[in-house]
C-alpha positions, -999 to 999 in steps of 0.1 A, spaced: 0 0 0 29 24 7 42 20 -28 9 28 -43 4 58 -21 40 70 -30 32 66 -67 0 85 -64 18 114 -46 46 112 -71 21 115 -100 6 146 -84 39 162 -79 51 152 -114 19 168 -128 25 200 -109 61 201 -118 53 195 -155 28 224 -155 52 248 -138 83 239 -159 64 237 -192 48 271 -186 81 288 -178 102 271 -205 77 271 -233 67 307 -225 103 318 -228 108 299 -260 77 315 -276 90 350 -266 124 342 -283 108 330 -316 123 350 -344 107 330 -372 102 350 -404 85 325 -426 56 301 -421 79 271 -425 102 283 -398 73 289 -375 59 254 -381 94 239 -374 97 259 -342 63 247 -330 72 211 -339 103 214 -317 82 229 -289 59 199 -291 88 175 -289 101 194 -259 67 192 -243 65 155 -247 100 150 -233 92 171 -203 60 151 -198 79 118 -200 105 130 -175 82 145 -150 49 127 -151 65 94 -161 94 94 -137 80 109 -105 54 81 -99 82 55 -102 103 75 -78 74 79 -54 67 41 -55 104 33 -48 106 58 -19 72 46 -5 83 10 -6 117 17 8 107 39 37 73 26 47 66 -7 31 
């Protein structure tokens, strides 16, 4: 039960971390966009989508695993 609770807490923290980091980083990237053509703009947006997916995998994907391991180690 401790591992499941740790994973649930890790998921919540990962989701919060994803929202905060993605808002700051992607907001900064959008402000520094100097695209002049539509093709450059589309390529920039494609790269932002890739970054968003990577951030999601690292935060929302990793934090529940870490929470599970910590919960099992400390309390279970």
